[in-house]
PyMOL commands that place a pseudoatom at each C-alpha (Angstrom):
pseudoatom trace, name=CA, resn=UNK, resi=1, chain=A, elem=C, hetatm=0, pos=[-11.652, -12.900, -38.914]
pseudoatom trace, name=CA, resn=UNK, resi=2, chain=A, elem=C, hetatm=0, pos=[-11.339, -13.779, -35.225]
pseudoatom trace, name=CA, resn=UNK, resi=3, chain=A, elem=C, hetatm=0, pos=[-11.222, -10.890, -32.778]
pseudoatom trace, name=CA, resn=UNK, resi=4, chain=A, elem=C, hetatm=0, pos=[-9.255, -11.400, -29.570]
pseudoatom trace, name=CA, resn=UNK, resi=5, chain=A, elem=C, hetatm=0, pos=[-9.650, -9.793, -26.140]
pseudoatom trace, name=CA, resn=UNK, resi=6, chain=A, elem=C, hetatm=0, pos=[-6.908, -7.267, -25.376]
pseudoatom trace, name=CA, resn=UNK, resi=7, chain=A, elem=C, hetatm=0, pos=[-5.694, -6.835, -21.783]
pseudoatom trace, name=CA, resn=UNK, resi=8, chain=A, elem=C, hetatm=0, pos=[-2.963, -4.246, -21.112]
pseudoatom trace, name=CA, resn=UNK, resi=9, chain=A, elem=C, hetatm=0, pos=[-1.669, -4.534, -24.671]
pseudoatom trace, name=CA, resn=UNK, resi=10, chain=A, elem=C, hetatm=0, pos=[-1.562, -8.360, -24.637]
pseudoatom trace, name=CA, resn=UNK, resi=11, chain=A, elem=C, hetatm=0, pos=[-4.046, -10.902, -25.880]
pseudoatom trace, name=CA, resn=UNK, resi=12, chain=A, elem=C, hetatm=0, pos=[-5.881, -12.779, -23.135]
pseudoatom trace, name=CA, resn=UNK, resi=13, chain=A, elem=C, hetatm=0, pos=[-5.468, -16.147, -24.854]
pseudoatom trace, name=CA, resn=UNK, resi=14, chain=A, elem=C, hetatm=0, pos=[-1.697, -15.766, -25.224]
pseudoatom trace, name=CA, resn=UNK, resi=15, chain=A, elem=C, hetatm=0, pos=[-1.533, -15.790, -29.026]
pseudoatom trace, name=CA, resn=UNK, resi=16, chain=A, elem=C, hetatm=0, pos=[1.122, -13.592, -30.588]
pseudoatom trace, name=CA, resn=UNK, resi=17, chain=A, elem=C, hetatm=0, pos=[1.271, -11.973, -33.972]
pseudoatom trace, name=CA, resn=UNK, resi=18, chain=A, elem=C, hetatm=0, pos=[1.170, -8.663, -35.761]
pseudoatom trace, name=CA, resn=UNK, resi=19, chain=A, elem=C, hetatm=0, pos=[-1.822, -9.494, -37.949]
pseudoatom trace, name=CA, resn=UNK, resi=20, chain=A, elem=C, hetatm=0, pos=[-4.223, -10.450, -35.129]
pseudoatom trace, name=CA, resn=UNK, resi=21, chain=A, elem=C, hetatm=0, pos=[-7.156, -8.150, -34.432]
pseudoatom trace, name=CA, resn=UNK, resi=22, chain=A, elem=C, hetatm=0, pos=[-7.944, -7.316, -30.823]
pseudoatom trace, name=CA, resn=UNK, resi=23, chain=A, elem=C, hetatm=0, pos=[-10.606, -5.347, -28.992]
pseudoatom trace, name=CA, resn=UNK, resi=24, chain=A, elem=C, hetatm=0, pos=[-11.551, -4.247, -25.468]
pseudoatom trace, name=CA, resn=UNK, resi=25, chain=A, elem=C, hetatm=0, pos=[-15.265, -4.391, -26.377]
pseudoatom trace, name=CA, resn=UNK, resi=26, chain=A, elem=C, hetatm=0, pos=[-16.560, -7.626, -24.918]
pseudoatom trace, name=CA, resn=UNK, resi=27, chain=A, elem=C, hetatm=0, pos=[-19.317, -8.134, -27.494]
pseudoatom trace, name=CA, resn=UNK, resi=28, chain=A, elem=C, hetatm=0, pos=[-16.832, -8.059, -30.387]
pseudoatom trace, name=CA, resn=UNK, resi=29, chain=A, elem=C, hetatm=0, pos=[-14.560, -10.844, -29.041]
pseudoatom trace, name=CA, resn=UNK, resi=30, chain=A, elem=C, hetatm=0, pos=[-14.928, -14.048, -31.072]
pseudoatom trace, name=CA, resn=UNK, resi=31, chain=A, elem=C, hetatm=0, pos=[-11.882, -16.055, -29.897]
pseudoatom trace, name=CA, resn=UNK, resi=32, chain=A, elem=C, hetatm=0, pos=[-13.054, -19.013, -27.810]
pseudoatom trace, name=CA, resn=UNK, resi=33, chain=A, elem=C, hetatm=0, pos=[-9.736, -19.185, -25.980]
pseudoatom trace, name=CA, resn=UNK, resi=34, chain=A, elem=C, hetatm=0, pos=[-10.015, -15.532, -24.975]
pseudoatom trace, name=CA, resn=UNK, resi=35, chain=A, elem=C, hetatm=0, pos=[-13.600, -16.027, -23.810]
pseudoatom trace, name=CA, resn=UNK, resi=36, chain=A, elem=C, hetatm=0, pos=[-12.514, -18.833, -21.471]
pseudoatom trace, name=CA, resn=UNK, resi=37, chain=A, elem=C, hetatm=0, pos=[-9.848, -16.768, -19.668]
pseudoatom trace, name=CA, resn=UNK, resi=38, chain=A, elem=C, hetatm=0, pos=[-10.337, -15.356, -16.185]
pseudoatom trace, name=CA, resn=UNK, resi=39, chain=A, elem=C, hetatm=0, pos=[-9.617, -11.825, -17.450]
pseudoatom trace, name=CA, resn=UNK, resi=40, chain=A, elem=C, hetatm=0, pos=[-12.491, -11.966, -19.951]
pseudoatom trace, name=CA, resn=UNK, resi=41, chain=A, elem=C, hetatm=0, pos=[-14.892, -13.523, -17.460]
pseudoatom trace, name=CA, resn=UNK, resi=42, chain=A, elem=C, hetatm=0, pos=[-14.046, -10.883, -14.835]
pseudoatom trace, name=CA, resn=UNK, resi=43, chain=A, elem=C, hetatm=0, pos=[-14.507, -8.053, -17.364]
pseudoatom trace, name=CA, resn=UNK, resi=44, chain=A, elem=C, hetatm=0, pos=[-17.879, -9.520, -18.398]
pseudoatom trace, name=CA, resn=UNK, resi=45, chain=A, elem=C, hetatm=0, pos=[-18.926, -9.773, -14.744]
pseudoatom trace, name=CA, resn=UNK, resi=46, chain=A, elem=C, hetatm=0, pos=[-17.857, -6.173, -14.058]
pseudoatom trace, name=CA, resn=UNK, resi=47, chain=A, elem=C, hetatm=0, pos=[-19.790, -4.956, -17.102]
pseudoatom trace, name=CA, resn=UNK, resi=48, chain=A, elem=C, hetatm=0, pos=[-22.929, -6.833, -16.023]
pseudoatom trace, name=CA, resn=UNK, resi=49, chain=A, elem=C, hetatm=0, pos=[-22.712, -5.485, -12.460]
pseudoatom trace, name=CA, resn=UNK, resi=50, chain=A, elem=C, hetatm=0, pos=[-22.208, -1.923, -13.702]
pseudoatom trace, name=CA, resn=UNK, resi=51, chain=A, elem=C, hetatm=0, pos=[-25.278, -2.224, -15.924]
pseudoatom trace, name=CA, resn=UNK, resi=52, chain=A, elem=C, hetatm=0, pos=[-27.380, -3.549, -13.059]
pseudoatom trace, name=CA, resn=UNK, resi=53, chain=A, elem=C, hetatm=0, pos=[-26.120, -0.825, -10.725]
pseudoatom trace, name=CA, resn=UNK, resi=54, chain=A, elem=C, hetatm=0, pos=[-27.024, 1.887, -13.231]
pseudoatom trace, name=CA, resn=UNK, resi=55, chain=A, elem=C, hetatm=0, pos=[-30.492, 0.420, -13.724]
pseudoatom trace, name=CA, resn=UNK, resi=56, chain=A, elem=C, hetatm=0, pos=[-31.039, 0.233, -9.966]
pseudoatom trace, name=CA, resn=UNK, resi=57, chain=A, elem=C, hetatm=0, pos=[-29.928, 3.860, -9.507]
pseudoatom trace, name=CA, resn=UNK, resi=58, chain=A, elem=C, hetatm=0, pos=[-32.202, 5.036, -12.307]
pseudoatom trace, name=CA, resn=UNK, resi=59, chain=A, elem=C, hetatm=0, pos=[-35.141, 3.173, -10.797]
pseudoatom trace, name=CA, resn=UNK, resi=60, chain=A, elem=C, hetatm=0, pos=[-34.634, 4.573, -7.282]
pseudoatom trace, name=CA, resn=UNK, resi=61, chain=A, elem=C, hetatm=0, pos=[-33.922, 8.128, -8.385]
pseudoatom trace, name=CA, resn=UNK, resi=62, chain=A, elem=C, hetatm=0, pos=[-36.915, 8.206, -10.744]
pseudoatom trace, name=CA, resn=UNK, resi=63, chain=A, elem=C, hetatm=0, pos=[-39.561, 8.899, -8.130]
pseudoatom trace, name=CA, resn=UNK, resi=64, chain=A, elem=C, hetatm=0, pos=[-39.259, 6.637, -5.118]
pseudoatom trace, name=CA, resn=UNK, resi=65, chain=A, elem=C, hetatm=0, pos=[-37.950, 9.414, -2.899]
pseudoatom trace, name=CA, resn=UNK, resi=66, chain=A, elem=C, hetatm=0, pos=[-40.289, 12.234, -3.925]
pseudoatom trace, name=CA, resn=UNK, resi=67, chain=A, elem=C, hetatm=0, pos=[-43.627, 10.525, -4.515]
pseudoatom trace, name=CA, resn=UNK, resi=68, chain=A, elem=C, hetatm=0, pos=[-45.416, 12.471, -1.763]
pseudoatom trace, name=CA, resn=UNK, resi=69, chain=A, elem=C, hetatm=0, pos=[-44.477, 15.840, -3.224]
pseudoatom trace, name=CA, resn=UNK, resi=70, chain=A, elem=C, hetatm=0, pos=[-45.471, 14.665, -6.700]
pseudoatom trace, name=CA, resn=UNK, resi=71, chain=A, elem=C, hetatm=0, pos=[-48.834, 13.440, -5.400]
pseudoatom trace, name=CA, resn=UNK, resi=72, chain=A, elem=C, hetatm=0, pos=[-49.539, 16.742, -3.645]
pseudoatom trace, name=CA, resn=UNK, resi=73, chain=A, elem=C, hetatm=0, pos=[-48.693, 18.618, -6.861]
pseudoatom trace, name=CA, resn=UNK, resi=74, chain=A, elem=C, hetatm=0, pos=[-50.989, 16.330, -8.825]
pseudoatom trace, name=CA, resn=UNK, resi=75, chain=A, elem=C, hetatm=0, pos=[-53.920, 16.911, -6.448]
pseudoatom trace, name=CA, resn=UNK, resi=76, chain=A, elem=C, hetatm=0, pos=[-53.253, 20.641, -6.390]
pseudoatom trace, name=CA, resn=UNK, resi=77, chain=A, elem=C, hetatm=0, pos=[-53.420, 20.771, -10.187]
pseudoatom trace, name=CA, resn=UNK, resi=78, chain=A, elem=C, hetatm=0, pos=[-56.889, 19.142, -10.197]
pseudoatom trace, name=CA, resn=UNK, resi=79, chain=A, elem=C, hetatm=0, pos=[-59.941, 21.392, -10.166]
pseudoatom trace, name=CA, resn=UNK, resi=80, chain=A, elem=C, hetatm=0, pos=[-61.799, 21.699, -6.850]
pseudoatom trace, name=CA, resn=UNK, resi=81, chain=A, elem=C, hetatm=0, pos=[-60.850, 20.597, -3.350]
pseudoatom trace, name=CA, resn=UNK, resi=82, chain=A, elem=C, hetatm=0, pos=[-59.130, 17.223, -3.114]
pseudoatom trace, name=CA, resn=UNK, resi=83, chain=A, elem=C, hetatm=0, pos=[-58.503, 15.344, 0.132]
pseudoatom trace, name=CA, resn=UNK, resi=84, chain=A, elem=C, hetatm=0, pos=[-55.018, 13.989, 0.717]
pseudoatom trace, name=CA, resn=UNK, resi=85, chain=A, elem=C, hetatm=0, pos=[-54.798, 10.213, 1.311]
pseudoatom trace, name=CA, resn=UNK, resi=86, chain=A, elem=C, hetatm=0, pos=[-54.297, 8.683, 4.741]
pseudoatom trace, name=CA, resn=UNK, resi=87, chain=A, elem=C, hetatm=0, pos=[-50.769, 9.066, 6.038]
pseudoatom trace, name=CA, resn=UNK, resi=88, chain=A, elem=C, hetatm=0, pos=[-50.450, 12.691, 5.060]
pseudoatom trace, name=CA, resn=UNK, resi=89, chain=A, elem=C, hetatm=0, pos=[-50.485, 15.089, 7.978]
pseudoatom trace, name=CA, resn=UNK, resi=90, chain=A, elem=C, hetatm=0, pos=[-53.901, 16.350, 9.024]
pseudoatom trace, name=CA, resn=UNK, resi=91, chain=A, elem=C, hetatm=0, pos=[-55.946, 15.006, 6.081]
pseudoatom trace, name=CA, resn=UNK, resi=92, chain=A, elem=C, hetatm=0, pos=[-56.084, 18.530, 4.671]
pseudoatom trace, name=CA, resn=UNK, resi=93, chain=A, elem=C, hetatm=0, pos=[-57.783, 19.560, 1.475]
pseudoatom trace, name=CA, resn=UNK, resi=94, chain=A, elem=C, hetatm=0, pos=[-55.491, 20.759, -1.267]
for i in range(1, 94): cmd.bond("trace and resi %d" % i, "trace and resi %d" % (i + 1))
show_as sticks, trace
zoom trace
């Protein structure tokens, strides 16, 4: 059975009927006419951009902002005195 793309209660391809199946999930749409509409292409583009944005946010929030504090904690946890790398203030032992 062909699944159509539903936009605001209407099918993107313009077909009409009570027995037609429709979905807002882009991966379930099988109708070639629906896939060639601007509404479907824009929804696909928005979904792709949202996925990329979430991946980018996860990557930057993972540790890019707090790497110095994490490194200091790591050296502090090691046994004995450890010298901080260049770029840290004063080259102190931790």
